Jmol script that loads the backbone (N, CA, C; Angstrom):
load data "model"
ATOM      1  N   MET A   1      -1.517  -6.468  23.313  1.00  0.00           N
ATOM      2  CA  MET A   1      -1.945  -7.771  23.839  1.00  0.00           C
ATOM      3  C   MET A   1      -1.243  -8.950  23.157  1.00  0.00           C
ATOM      4  N   HIS A   2      -0.820  -9.964  24.471  1.00  0.00           N
ATOM      5  CA  HIS A   2      -0.111 -11.033  23.827  1.00  0.00           C
ATOM      6  C   HIS A   2      -0.900 -12.110  24.431  1.00  0.00           C
ATOM      7  N   SER A   3      -1.878 -12.446  23.846  1.00  0.00           N
ATOM      8  CA  SER A   3      -2.369 -13.999  24.195  1.00  0.00           C
ATOM      9  C   SER A   3      -2.857 -14.874  22.930  1.00  0.00           C
ATOM     10  N   ASN A   4      -3.486 -15.585  23.155  1.00  0.00           N
ATOM     11  CA  ASN A   4      -4.117 -16.920  22.359  1.00  0.00           C
ATOM     12  C   ASN A   4      -5.198 -16.427  22.303  1.00  0.00           C
ATOM     13  N   CYS A   5      -6.160 -15.250  22.546  1.00  0.00           N
ATOM     14  CA  CYS A   5      -7.345 -14.503  22.405  1.00  0.00           C
ATOM     15  C   CYS A   5      -7.516 -13.441  20.925  1.00  0.00           C
ATOM     16  N   THR A   6      -6.253 -13.396  20.922  1.00  0.00           N
ATOM     17  CA  THR A   6      -6.554 -11.792  19.643  1.00  0.00           C
ATOM     18  C   THR A   6      -5.422 -11.515  19.478  1.00  0.00           C
ATOM     19  N   ASN A   7      -4.965 -11.073  17.811  1.00  0.00           N
ATOM     20  CA  ASN A   7      -3.955 -10.666  17.284  1.00  0.00           C
ATOM     21  C   ASN A   7      -4.007  -9.656  16.973  1.00  0.00           C
ATOM     22  N   VAL A   8      -3.876  -8.514  18.092  1.00  0.00           N
ATOM     23  CA  VAL A   8      -3.908  -7.377  17.826  1.00  0.00           C
ATOM     24  C   VAL A   8      -3.585  -6.763  16.134  1.00  0.00           C
ATOM     25  N   ASN A   9      -2.685  -6.958  15.346  1.00  0.00           N
ATOM     26  CA  ASN A   9      -2.303  -6.701  14.315  1.00  0.00           C
ATOM     27  C   ASN A   9      -3.298  -7.237  13.032  1.00  0.00           C
ATOM     28  N   LEU A  10      -4.038  -8.366  13.114  1.00  0.00           N
ATOM     29  CA  LEU A  10      -5.053  -8.583  12.193  1.00  0.00           C
ATOM     30  C   LEU A  10      -6.284  -8.678  13.156  1.00  0.00           C
ATOM     31  N   ASN A  11      -6.742  -8.086  14.242  1.00  0.00           N
ATOM     32  CA  ASN A  11      -7.779  -7.993  14.967  1.00  0.00           C
ATOM     33  C   ASN A  11      -8.590  -9.682  14.868  1.00  0.00           C
ATOM     34  N   THR A  12      -8.061 -10.230  15.129  1.00  0.00           N
ATOM     35  CA  THR A  12      -8.759 -11.676  15.050  1.00  0.00           C
ATOM     36  C   THR A  12      -9.191 -12.428  16.630  1.00  0.00           C
ATOM     37  N   PHE A  13      -9.462 -13.569  16.359  1.00  0.00           N
ATOM     38  CA  PHE A  13      -9.638 -13.773  17.740  1.00  0.00           C
ATOM     39  C   PHE A  13      -9.611 -15.108  17.971  1.00  0.00           C
ATOM     40  N   SER A  14     -10.277 -15.956  19.359  1.00  0.00           N
ATOM     41  CA  SER A  14     -10.002 -17.439  18.856  1.00  0.00           C
ATOM     42  C   SER A  14     -11.573 -18.156  17.976  1.00  0.00           C
ATOM     43  N   THR A  15     -11.779 -18.810  17.875  1.00  0.00           N
ATOM     44  CA  THR A  15     -12.869 -19.527  17.004  1.00  0.00           C
ATOM     45  C   THR A  15     -13.929 -19.542  17.694  1.00  0.00           C
ATOM     46  N   ASP A  16     -15.285 -19.111  17.177  1.00  0.00           N
ATOM     47  CA  ASP A  16     -16.498 -19.051  18.097  1.00  0.00           C
ATOM     48  C   ASP A  16     -16.619 -17.946  19.052  1.00  0.00           C
ATOM     49  N   ALA A  17     -15.703 -17.212  19.350  1.00  0.00           N
ATOM     50  CA  ALA A  17     -16.114 -15.975  20.382  1.00  0.00           C
ATOM     51  C   ALA A  17     -17.107 -14.898  19.616  1.00  0.00           C
ATOM     52  N   THR A  18     -17.709 -14.741  21.157  1.00  0.00           N
ATOM     53  CA  THR A  18     -18.997 -13.491  20.557  1.00  0.00           C
ATOM     54  C   THR A  18     -18.419 -11.873  20.721  1.00  0.00           C
ATOM     55  N   VAL A  19     -18.787 -11.586  19.724  1.00  0.00           N
ATOM     56  CA  VAL A  19     -18.103  -9.634  19.448  1.00  0.00           C
ATOM     57  C   VAL A  19     -19.467  -9.088  19.179  1.00  0.00           C
ATOM     58  N   HIS A  20     -19.487  -7.818  19.989  1.00  0.00           N
ATOM     59  CA  HIS A  20     -20.311  -6.844  19.934  1.00  0.00           C
ATOM     60  C   HIS A  20     -19.639  -5.671  19.959  1.00  0.00           C
ATOM     61  N   LEU A  21     -20.916  -4.983  19.307  1.00  0.00           N
ATOM     62  CA  LEU A  21     -20.135  -3.547  18.815  1.00  0.00           C
ATOM     63  C   LEU A  21     -21.520  -2.731  19.806  1.00  0.00           C
ATOM     64  N   ARG A  22     -20.794  -1.975  21.026  1.00  0.00           N
ATOM     65  CA  ARG A  22     -21.860  -1.481  21.966  1.00  0.00           C
ATOM     66  C   ARG A  22     -21.648   0.024  21.749  1.00  0.00           C
ATOM     67  N   CYS A  23     -22.579   0.750  21.823  1.00  0.00           N
ATOM     68  CA  CYS A  23     -22.557   2.237  21.840  1.00  0.00           C
ATOM     69  C   CYS A  23     -23.374   2.842  22.972  1.00  0.00           C
ATOM     70  N   LEU A  24     -22.964   3.966  23.395  1.00  0.00           N
ATOM     71  CA  LEU A  24     -23.612   5.007  24.137  1.00  0.00           C
ATOM     72  C   LEU A  24     -23.824   4.252  25.351  1.00  0.00           C
ATOM     73  N   GLY A  25     -22.576   3.866  26.015  1.00  0.00           N
ATOM     74  CA  GLY A  25     -22.379   2.703  27.398  1.00  0.00           C
ATOM     75  C   GLY A  25     -22.628   1.709  27.126  1.00  0.00           C
ATOM     76  N   GLN A  26     -23.530   1.206  27.110  1.00  0.00           N
ATOM     77  CA  GLN A  26     -23.796  -0.545  26.833  1.00  0.00           C
ATOM     78  C   GLN A  26     -24.850  -1.093  25.861  1.00  0.00           C
ATOM     79  N   ASN A  27     -25.563  -0.026  24.802  1.00  0.00           N
ATOM     80  CA  ASN A  27     -26.347  -0.397  23.936  1.00  0.00           C
ATOM     81  C   ASN A  27     -25.857  -1.576  22.668  1.00  0.00           C
ATOM     82  N   VAL A  28     -26.388  -2.652  22.877  1.00  0.00           N
ATOM     83  CA  VAL A  28     -25.774  -3.497  21.544  1.00  0.00           C
ATOM     84  C   VAL A  28     -26.545  -3.060  20.378  1.00  0.00           C
ATOM     85  N   LEU A  29     -25.435  -2.842  19.611  1.00  0.00           N
ATOM     86  CA  LEU A  29     -26.036  -2.367  18.177  1.00  0.00           C
ATOM     87  C   LEU A  29     -25.739  -3.029  16.726  1.00  0.00           C
ATOM     88  N   ALA A  30     -24.856  -3.916  17.246  1.00  0.00           N
ATOM     89  CA  ALA A  30     -24.588  -4.856  16.038  1.00  0.00           C
ATOM     90  C   ALA A  30     -23.956  -6.701  16.997  1.00  0.00           C
ATOM     91  N   SER A  31     -24.141  -7.763  16.575  1.00  0.00           N
ATOM     92  CA  SER A  31     -23.408  -8.870  17.269  1.00  0.00           C
ATOM     93  C   SER A  31     -23.255  -9.724  16.089  1.00  0.00           C
ATOM     94  N   THR A  32     -22.083 -10.522  16.777  1.00  0.00           N
ATOM     95  CA  THR A  32     -21.579 -11.772  15.990  1.00  0.00           C
ATOM     96  C   THR A  32     -20.708 -12.696  16.321  1.00  0.00           C
ATOM     97  N   THR A  33     -20.319 -13.559  15.738  1.00  0.00           N
ATOM     98  CA  THR A  33     -19.303 -14.560  16.069  1.00  0.00           C
ATOM     99  C   THR A  33     -18.212 -14.813  15.500  1.00  0.00           C
ATOM    100  N   THR A  34     -17.058 -15.200  15.699  1.00  0.00           N
ATOM    101  CA  THR A  34     -15.985 -15.093  14.993  1.00  0.00           C
ATOM    102  C   THR A  34     -15.900 -16.194  14.106  1.00  0.00           C
ATOM    103  N   ASN A  35     -14.992 -16.765  13.349  1.00  0.00           N
ATOM    104  CA  ASN A  35     -15.386 -17.380  12.260  1.00  0.00           C
ATOM    105  C   ASN A  35     -14.001 -18.393  12.663  1.00  0.00           C
ATOM    106  N   SER A  36     -13.891 -19.481  11.659  1.00  0.00           N
ATOM    107  CA  SER A  36     -12.612 -20.414  11.424  1.00  0.00           C
ATOM    108  C   SER A  36     -11.240 -20.297  12.082  1.00  0.00           C
ATOM    109  N   THR A  37     -11.219 -18.771  11.431  1.00  0.00           N
ATOM    110  CA  THR A  37      -9.716 -18.250  11.610  1.00  0.00           C
ATOM    111  C   THR A  37      -9.848 -17.121  12.351  1.00  0.00           C
ATOM    112  N   GLY A  38     -10.734 -16.478  13.297  1.00  0.00           N
ATOM    113  CA  GLY A  38     -10.803 -15.769  14.666  1.00  0.00           C
ATOM    114  C   GLY A  38     -11.561 -14.561  13.676  1.00  0.00           C
ATOM    115  N   GLY A  39     -11.770 -14.381  12.581  1.00  0.00           N
ATOM    116  CA  GLY A  39     -11.986 -13.348  12.163  1.00  0.00           C
ATOM    117  C   GLY A  39     -13.213 -12.656  12.067  1.00  0.00           C
ATOM    118  N   PHE A  40     -14.138 -11.308  11.816  1.00  0.00           N
ATOM    119  CA  PHE A  40     -15.273 -11.571  12.124  1.00  0.00           C
ATOM    120  C   PHE A  40     -15.845 -10.118  11.570  1.00  0.00           C
ATOM    121  N   THR A  41     -16.875  -9.883  11.173  1.00  0.00           N
ATOM    122  CA  THR A  41     -17.335  -8.957  10.546  1.00  0.00           C
ATOM    123  C   THR A  41     -18.919  -8.696  11.365  1.00  0.00           C
ATOM    124  N   LEU A  42     -18.615  -7.722  11.732  1.00  0.00           N
ATOM    125  CA  LEU A  42     -20.067  -6.519  12.724  1.00  0.00           C
ATOM    126  C   LEU A  42     -21.205  -5.774  11.283  1.00  0.00           C
ATOM    127  N   ASN A  43     -22.330  -6.606  10.806  1.00  0.00           N
ATOM    128  CA  ASN A  43     -23.338  -5.891  10.226  1.00  0.00           C
ATOM    129  C   ASN A  43     -23.954  -5.031  10.609  1.00  0.00           C
ATOM    130  N   LEU A  44     -23.904  -3.922  10.766  1.00  0.00           N
ATOM    131  CA  LEU A  44     -24.880  -2.506  11.140  1.00  0.00           C
ATOM    132  C   LEU A  44     -25.487  -2.077  10.171  1.00  0.00           C
ATOM    133  N   ASN A  45     -27.282  -2.438  10.253  1.00  0.00           N
ATOM    134  CA  ASN A  45     -27.948  -1.740   9.370  1.00  0.00           C
ATOM    135  C   ASN A  45     -28.501  -0.384  10.337  1.00  0.00           C
ATOM    136  N   ALA A  46     -28.348   0.455  10.216  1.00  0.00           N
ATOM    137  CA  ALA A  46     -28.586   1.841  11.043  1.00  0.00           C
ATOM    138  C   ALA A  46     -29.725   2.880  10.536  1.00  0.00           C
ATOM    139  N   SER A  47     -29.995   4.027  11.330  1.00  0.00           N
ATOM    140  CA  SER A  47     -30.747   4.812  10.537  1.00  0.00           C
ATOM    141  C   SER A  47     -29.334   5.732  10.713  1.00  0.00           C
ATOM    142  N   PRO A  48     -29.301   6.704   9.101  1.00  0.00           N
ATOM    143  CA  PRO A  48     -28.511   7.914   8.989  1.00  0.00           C
ATOM    144  C   PRO A  48     -28.179   8.983  10.789  1.00  0.00           C
ATOM    145  N   ILE A  49     -29.362   9.197  11.206  1.00  0.00           N
ATOM    146  CA  ILE A  49     -29.239   9.427  12.272  1.00  0.00           C
ATOM    147  C   ILE A  49     -28.624   8.777  13.566  1.00  0.00           C
ATOM    148  N   GLN A  50     -28.279   7.792  13.611  1.00  0.00           N
ATOM    149  CA  GLN A  50     -27.466   7.290  14.381  1.00  0.00           C
ATOM    150  C   GLN A  50     -25.719   6.977  13.944  1.00  0.00           C
ATOM    151  N   LEU A  51     -25.393   7.516  12.899  1.00  0.00           N
ATOM    152  CA  LEU A  51     -24.067   8.099  12.783  1.00  0.00           C
ATOM    153  C   LEU A  51     -23.299   8.736  14.015  1.00  0.00           C
ATOM    154  N   PRO A  52     -23.807   9.924  14.464  1.00  0.00           N
ATOM    155  CA  PRO A  52     -22.838  10.730  16.008  1.00  0.00           C
ATOM    156  C   PRO A  52     -22.836   9.767  16.584  1.00  0.00           C
ATOM    157  N   ILE A  53     -23.492   8.936  16.901  1.00  0.00           N
ATOM    158  CA  ILE A  53     -22.847   8.090  18.193  1.00  0.00           C
ATOM    159  C   ILE A  53     -22.240   7.316  17.924  1.00  0.00           C
ATOM    160  N   ILE A  54     -21.372   6.488  16.640  1.00  0.00           N
ATOM    161  CA  ILE A  54     -20.503   6.247  16.495  1.00  0.00           C
ATOM    162  C   ILE A  54     -18.584   6.309  17.465  1.00  0.00           C
ATOM    163  N   PRO A  55     -18.688   7.442  17.202  1.00  0.00           N
ATOM    164  CA  PRO A  55     -17.181   7.717  18.452  1.00  0.00           C
ATOM    165  C   PRO A  55     -17.774   7.482  19.969  1.00  0.00           C
ATOM    166  N   THR A  56     -18.929   6.606  20.286  1.00  0.00           N
ATOM    167  CA  THR A  56     -19.037   6.605  21.392  1.00  0.00           C
ATOM    168  C   THR A  56     -18.838   4.721  21.384  1.00  0.00           C
ATOM    169  N   CYS A  57     -18.731   4.380  20.317  1.00  0.00           N
ATOM    170  CA  CYS A  57     -18.810   2.882  20.159  1.00  0.00           C
ATOM    171  C   CYS A  57     -17.332   2.248  20.434  1.00  0.00           C
ATOM    172  N   GLN A  58     -17.627   0.679  20.955  1.00  0.00           N
ATOM    173  CA  GLN A  58     -16.445  -0.061  21.415  1.00  0.00           C
ATOM    174  C   GLN A  58     -16.729  -1.011  20.583  1.00  0.00           C
ATOM    175  N   VAL A  59     -15.419  -2.308  20.405  1.00  0.00           N
ATOM    176  CA  VAL A  59     -15.797  -3.538  20.149  1.00  0.00           C
ATOM    177  C   VAL A  59     -15.518  -4.182  21.396  1.00  0.00           C
ATOM    178  N   VAL A  60     -16.381  -4.762  21.863  1.00  0.00           N
ATOM    179  CA  VAL A  60     -16.186  -5.803  23.138  1.00  0.00           C
ATOM    180  C   VAL A  60     -16.376  -7.471  22.509  1.00  0.00           C
ATOM    181  N   VAL A  61     -15.559  -8.120  23.223  1.00  0.00           N
ATOM    182  CA  VAL A  61     -15.050  -9.607  23.066  1.00  0.00           C
ATOM    183  C   VAL A  61     -16.326 -10.063  24.462  1.00  0.00           C
ATOM    184  N   VAL A  62     -17.329 -10.646  24.102  1.00  0.00           N
ATOM    185  CA  VAL A  62     -18.137 -10.946  25.390  1.00  0.00           C
ATOM    186  C   VAL A  62     -17.418 -12.320  25.859  1.00  0.00           C
ATOM    187  N   THR A  63     -17.000 -13.111  24.819  1.00  0.00           N
ATOM    188  CA  THR A  63     -16.361 -14.504  25.268  1.00  0.00           C
ATOM    189  C   THR A  63     -15.546 -14.270  26.542  1.00  0.00           C
ATOM    190  N   PRO A  64     -15.763 -15.352  27.490  1.00  0.00           N
ATOM    191  CA  PRO A  64     -14.397 -14.837  28.681  1.00  0.00           C
ATOM    192  C   PRO A  64     -13.213 -15.092  28.455  1.00  0.00           C
ATOM    193  N   LEU A  65     -12.341 -14.688  28.981  1.00  0.00           N
ATOM    194  CA  LEU A  65     -11.100 -14.653  28.497  1.00  0.00           C
ATOM    195  C   LEU A  65      -9.981 -15.825  28.990  1.00  0.00           C
ATOM    196  N   THR A  66     -10.873 -16.685  29.472  1.00  0.00           N
ATOM    197  CA  THR A  66     -10.310 -17.491  30.512  1.00  0.00           C
ATOM    198  C   THR A  66     -10.664 -18.859  29.098  1.00  0.00           C
ATOM    199  N   ARG A  67     -11.487 -18.666  28.440  1.00  0.00           N
ATOM    200  CA  ARG A  67     -11.640 -19.467  27.595  1.00  0.00           C
ATOM    201  C   ARG A  67     -10.886 -19.539  26.421  1.00  0.00           C
ATOM    202  N   CYS A  68     -10.116 -18.747  25.998  1.00  0.00           N
ATOM    203  CA  CYS A  68      -9.095 -18.343  25.172  1.00  0.00           C
ATOM    204  C   CYS A  68      -7.689 -18.693  25.559  1.00  0.00           C
ATOM    205  N   ASN A  69      -7.653 -18.475  26.721  1.00  0.00           N
ATOM    206  CA  ASN A  69      -6.119 -18.913  27.309  1.00  0.00           C
ATOM    207  C   ASN A  69      -6.638 -18.777  29.217  1.00  0.00           C
ATOM    208  N   ALA A  70      -6.190 -19.911  29.459  1.00  0.00           N
ATOM    209  CA  ALA A  70      -6.299 -20.161  30.732  1.00  0.00           C
ATOM    210  C   ALA A  70      -5.854 -19.375  32.080  1.00  0.00           C
ATOM    211  N   THR A  71      -4.601 -18.604  31.388  1.00  0.00           N
ATOM    212  CA  THR A  71      -3.552 -18.094  32.045  1.00  0.00           C
ATOM    213  C   THR A  71      -4.178 -16.424  32.378  1.00  0.00           C
ATOM    214  N   LEU A  72      -5.143 -16.279  31.660  1.00  0.00           N
ATOM    215  CA  LEU A  72      -5.857 -14.956  31.366  1.00  0.00           C
ATOM    216  C   LEU A  72      -6.700 -14.569  32.689  1.00  0.00           C
ATOM    217  N   PRO A  73      -6.659 -13.434  32.576  1.00  0.00           N
ATOM    218  CA  PRO A  73      -7.774 -13.139  33.961  1.00  0.00           C
ATOM    219  C   PRO A  73      -9.647 -13.715  33.822  1.00  0.00           C
ATOM    220  N   GLY A  74      -9.576 -14.341  35.712  1.00  0.00           N
ATOM    221  CA  GLY A  74     -10.735 -14.921  35.319  1.00  0.00           C
ATOM    222  C   GLY A  74     -11.982 -14.049  35.192  1.00  0.00           C
ATOM    223  N   ILE A  75     -11.716 -12.473  35.500  1.00  0.00           N
ATOM    224  CA  ILE A  75     -12.630 -11.240  35.310  1.00  0.00           C
ATOM    225  C   ILE A  75     -12.248 -10.204  33.816  1.00  0.00           C
ATOM    226  N   GLY A  76     -13.469 -10.032  33.499  1.00  0.00           N
ATOM    227  CA  GLY A  76     -12.768  -8.836  32.346  1.00  0.00           C
ATOM    228  C   GLY A  76     -13.692  -9.143  31.094  1.00  0.00           C
ATOM    229  N   ARG A  77     -13.011  -8.689  29.818  1.00  0.00           N
ATOM    230  CA  ARG A  77     -13.632  -8.751  28.552  1.00  0.00           C
ATOM    231  C   ARG A  77     -12.333  -7.999  27.841  1.00  0.00           C
ATOM    232  N   LEU A  78     -12.327  -8.143  26.561  1.00  0.00           N
ATOM    233  CA  LEU A  78     -11.607  -8.006  25.877  1.00  0.00           C
ATOM    234  C   LEU A  78     -12.100  -6.540  24.832  1.00  0.00           C
ATOM    235  N   VAL A  79     -11.589  -5.021  25.105  1.00  0.00           N
ATOM    236  CA  VAL A  79     -12.603  -3.736  24.414  1.00  0.00           C
ATOM    237  C   VAL A  79     -11.420  -3.100  23.737  1.00  0.00           C
ATOM    238  N   SER A  80     -12.238  -2.700  22.407  1.00  0.00           N
ATOM    239  CA  SER A  80     -11.076  -1.888  21.594  1.00  0.00           C
ATOM    240  C   SER A  80     -10.756  -0.798  22.394  1.00  0.00           C
ATOM    241  N   THR A  81      -9.397  -0.328  21.805  1.00  0.00           N
ATOM    242  CA  THR A  81      -9.234   0.814  22.448  1.00  0.00           C
ATOM    243  C   THR A  81      -9.713   2.087  21.490  1.00  0.00           C
ATOM    244  N   GLY A  82     -10.024   2.089  20.256  1.00  0.00           N
ATOM    245  CA  GLY A  82     -10.144   2.807  19.210  1.00  0.00           C
ATOM    246  C   GLY A  82     -11.194   2.189  18.436  1.00  0.00           C
ATOM    247  N   LEU A  83     -11.555   3.461  17.424  1.00  0.00           N
ATOM    248  CA  LEU A  83     -12.089   2.717  16.086  1.00  0.00           C
ATOM    249  C   LEU A  83     -11.855   3.674  15.506  1.00  0.00           C
ATOM    250  N   ILE A  84     -11.761   3.698  13.779  1.00  0.00           N
ATOM    251  CA  ILE A  84     -11.349   4.240  12.955  1.00  0.00           C
ATOM    252  C   ILE A  84     -12.635   3.963  11.875  1.00  0.00           C
ATOM    253  N   LEU A  85     -13.593   5.277  11.630  1.00  0.00           N
ATOM    254  CA  LEU A  85     -14.535   5.375  10.721  1.00  0.00           C
ATOM    255  C   LEU A  85     -13.494   5.293   9.104  1.00  0.00           C
ATOM    256  N   VAL A  86     -13.907   4.180   8.580  1.00  0.00           N
ATOM    257  CA  VAL A  86     -13.093   4.090   6.998  1.00  0.00           C
ATOM    258  C   VAL A  86     -13.855   4.418   6.302  1.00  0.00           C
ATOM    259  N   ARG A  87     -15.454   4.293   6.220  1.00  0.00           N
ATOM    260  CA  ARG A  87     -16.427   4.297   5.052  1.00  0.00           C
ATOM    261  C   ARG A  87     -17.896   4.463   5.462  1.00  0.00           C
ATOM    262  N   PHE A  88     -18.554   4.949   4.867  1.00  0.00           N
ATOM    263  CA  PHE A  88     -19.648   4.813   5.626  1.00  0.00           C
ATOM    264  C   PHE A  88     -20.785   5.064   4.048  1.00  0.00           C
ATOM    265  N   ASN A  89     -21.610   4.761   3.683  1.00  0.00           N
ATOM    266  CA  ASN A  89     -22.637   5.408   2.635  1.00  0.00           C
ATOM    267  C   ASN A  89     -24.265   4.978   3.168  1.00  0.00           C
ATOM    268  N   VAL A  90     -25.085   5.803   2.520  1.00  0.00           N
ATOM    269  CA  VAL A  90     -26.600   5.848   3.023  1.00  0.00           C
ATOM    270  C   VAL A  90     -27.672   5.377   1.879  1.00  0.00           C
ATOM    271  N   ASN A  91     -27.814   4.325   2.158  1.00  0.00           N
ATOM    272  CA  ASN A  91     -28.799   3.786   1.137  1.00  0.00           C
ATOM    273  C   ASN A  91     -30.158   3.921   1.332  1.00  0.00           C
ATOM    274  N   GLY A  92     -30.955   4.775   1.186  1.00  0.00           N
ATOM    275  CA  GLY A  92     -32.469   5.192   1.478  1.00  0.00           C
ATOM    276  C   GLY A  92     -32.053   5.476   3.046  1.00  0.00           C
ATOM    277  N   THR A  93     -32.756   4.295   3.428  1.00  0.00           N
ATOM    278  CA  THR A  93     -33.002   4.913   5.307  1.00  0.00           C
ATOM    279  C   THR A  93     -31.976   3.941   6.162  1.00  0.00           C
ATOM    280  N   THR A  94     -31.110   3.085   5.120  1.00  0.00           N
ATOM    281  CA  THR A  94     -29.974   2.525   5.921  1.00  0.00           C
ATOM    282  C   THR A  94     -28.611   2.957   5.871  1.00  0.00           C
ATOM    283  N   LEU A  95     -27.907   2.998   6.495  1.00  0.00           N
ATOM    284  CA  LEU A  95     -26.759   3.381   7.052  1.00  0.00           C
ATOM    285  C   LEU A  95     -25.409   2.159   7.071  1.00  0.00           C
ATOM    286  N   ASN A  96     -24.724   1.829   5.679  1.00  0.00           N
ATOM    287  CA  ASN A  96     -23.625   0.769   6.087  1.00  0.00           C
ATOM    288  C   ASN A  96     -22.149   1.546   6.406  1.00  0.00           C
ATOM    289  N   ILE A  97     -22.022   1.021   7.572  1.00  0.00           N
ATOM    290  CA  ILE A  97     -20.468   1.631   8.237  1.00  0.00           C
ATOM    291  C   ILE A  97     -19.258   0.377   8.193  1.00  0.00           C
ATOM    292  N   GLU A  98     -18.263   1.109   7.800  1.00  0.00           N
ATOM    293  CA  GLU A  98     -17.054   0.349   8.060  1.00  0.00           C
ATOM    294  C   GLU A  98     -16.027   1.016   8.998  1.00  0.00           C
ATOM    295  N   LEU A  99     -15.830  -0.228   9.748  1.00  0.00           N
ATOM    296  CA  LEU A  99     -14.751   0.493  11.016  1.00  0.00           C
ATOM    297  C   LEU A  99     -13.393  -0.512  10.834  1.00  0.00           C
ATOM    298  N   ARG A 100     -12.437   0.169  11.622  1.00  0.00           N
ATOM    299  CA  ARG A 100     -11.474  -0.597  11.913  1.00  0.00           C
ATOM    300  C   ARG A 100     -11.223  -0.645  13.206  1.00  0.00           C
ATOM    301  N   VAL A 101     -10.502  -1.635  13.808  1.00  0.00           N
ATOM    302  CA  VAL A 101     -10.218  -1.373  15.339  1.00  0.00           C
ATOM    303  C   VAL A 101      -8.787  -1.165  15.570  1.00  0.00           C
ATOM    304  N   LEU A 102      -8.407  -0.067  16.052  1.00  0.00           N
ATOM    305  CA  LEU A 102      -7.136  -0.082  16.424  1.00  0.00           C
ATOM    306  C   LEU A 102      -6.425  -1.039  17.484  1.00  0.00           C
ATOM    307  N   GLY A 103      -6.870  -1.528  18.319  1.00  0.00           N
ATOM    308  CA  GLY A 103      -6.319  -2.807  18.957  1.00  0.00           C
ATOM    309  C   GLY A 103      -7.488  -2.963  20.614  1.00  0.00           C
ATOM    310  N   PHE A 104      -6.908  -3.710  21.299  1.00  0.00           N
ATOM    311  CA  PHE A 104      -7.699  -3.942  22.424  1.00  0.00           C
ATOM    312  C   PHE A 104      -7.280  -3.986  23.515  1.00  0.00           C
ATOM    313  N   ASN A 105      -7.877  -3.815  24.888  1.00  0.00           N
ATOM    314  CA  ASN A 105      -7.078  -3.657  26.017  1.00  0.00           C
ATOM    315  C   ASN A 105      -8.383  -4.965  26.909  1.00  0.00           C
ATOM    316  N   ILE A 106      -7.906  -5.394  27.823  1.00  0.00           N
ATOM    317  CA  ILE A 106      -8.386  -6.407  28.640  1.00  0.00           C
ATOM    318  C   ILE A 106      -9.043  -5.299  29.849  1.00  0.00           C
ATOM    319  N   ASN A 107     -10.801  -5.147  29.775  1.00  0.00           N
ATOM    320  CA  ASN A 107     -11.128  -4.307  30.880  1.00  0.00           C
ATOM    321  C   ASN A 107     -11.763  -5.388  32.109  1.00  0.00           C
ATOM    322  N   THR A 108     -10.864  -5.248  33.100  1.00  0.00           N
ATOM    323  CA  THR A 108     -11.479  -5.714  34.447  1.00  0.00           C
ATOM    324  C   THR A 108     -12.738  -5.270  34.638  1.00  0.00           C
ATOM    325  N   SER A 109     -13.311  -4.271  34.753  1.00  0.00           N
ATOM    326  CA  SER A 109     -14.364  -4.012  35.408  1.00  0.00           C
ATOM    327  C   SER A 109     -16.089  -4.576  34.278  1.00  0.00           C
ATOM    328  N   LEU A 110     -15.919  -4.672  33.248  1.00  0.00           N
ATOM    329  CA  LEU A 110     -16.803  -5.531  32.459  1.00  0.00           C
ATOM    330  C   LEU A 110     -16.892  -6.835  32.785  1.00  0.00           C
ATOM    331  N   THR A 111     -17.422  -7.288  33.696  1.00  0.00           N
ATOM    332  CA  THR A 111     -17.803  -8.874  34.078  1.00  0.00           C
ATOM    333  C   THR A 111     -19.161  -9.352  34.114  1.00  0.00           C
ATOM    334  N   SER A 112     -20.195  -8.392  33.797  1.00  0.00           N
ATOM    335  CA  SER A 112     -21.306  -9.135  33.830  1.00  0.00           C
ATOM    336  C   SER A 112     -21.995  -8.883  32.455  1.00  0.00           C
ATOM    337  N   LEU A 113     -21.504  -9.175  31.391  1.00  0.00           N
ATOM    338  CA  LEU A 113     -21.965  -9.330  30.067  1.00  0.00           C
ATOM    339  C   LEU A 113     -22.300 -10.465  29.628  1.00  0.00           C
ATOM    340  N   VAL A 114     -23.802 -10.153  28.843  1.00  0.00           N
ATOM    341  CA  VAL A 114     -24.325 -11.435  28.315  1.00  0.00           C
ATOM    342  C   VAL A 114     -23.665 -11.886  27.493  1.00  0.00           C
ATOM    343  N   ASN A 115     -23.498 -13.399  27.371  1.00  0.00           N
ATOM    344  CA  ASN A 115     -22.351 -13.798  26.158  1.00  0.00           C
ATOM    345  C   ASN A 115     -23.838 -14.487  25.014  1.00  0.00           C
ATOM    346  N   ASN A 116     -24.113 -13.590  24.529  1.00  0.00           N
ATOM    347  CA  ASN A 116     -25.362 -14.133  23.278  1.00  0.00           C
ATOM    348  C   ASN A 116     -25.269 -13.352  22.291  1.00  0.00           C
TER     349      ASN A 116
END
end "model"
wireframe off; spacefill off
backbone 0.3
color backbone group
C-alpha cells in the first residue's frame, strides 16, 4: 500500500485516524485514535475465554481514505491483511494481548462503518 494514509512497514497512519479492532465479523473489541506520528496502540482488556476469537480479528482504519489522500477511492477502508499474536498474558480475569499487523489493503466493501 503506497499512500499518504499508511506506511505499511511502520504500520502508521495519518494523525487522528480512528482505528478499530474488529472480530467475528463486525464486533468492535477496541478502538483508538492515531497519535501525532500516526502510530497507535489498541488496548484490549478481555476475558481469557476470548483468546480463541483473535484469529478472526482485523484492524480497520475507520477514517475515510480521502481524508488521507484525495486521490484514494471515496469508498472503502484500510483493513489489515493479517495479525500475528506476539504475546499474551492472563492477569486474573484480564487478558492482555500484543498483536502485530502484517500489512493493510483497501477493502471497498466496507463503506458504512461508523467513525467513532
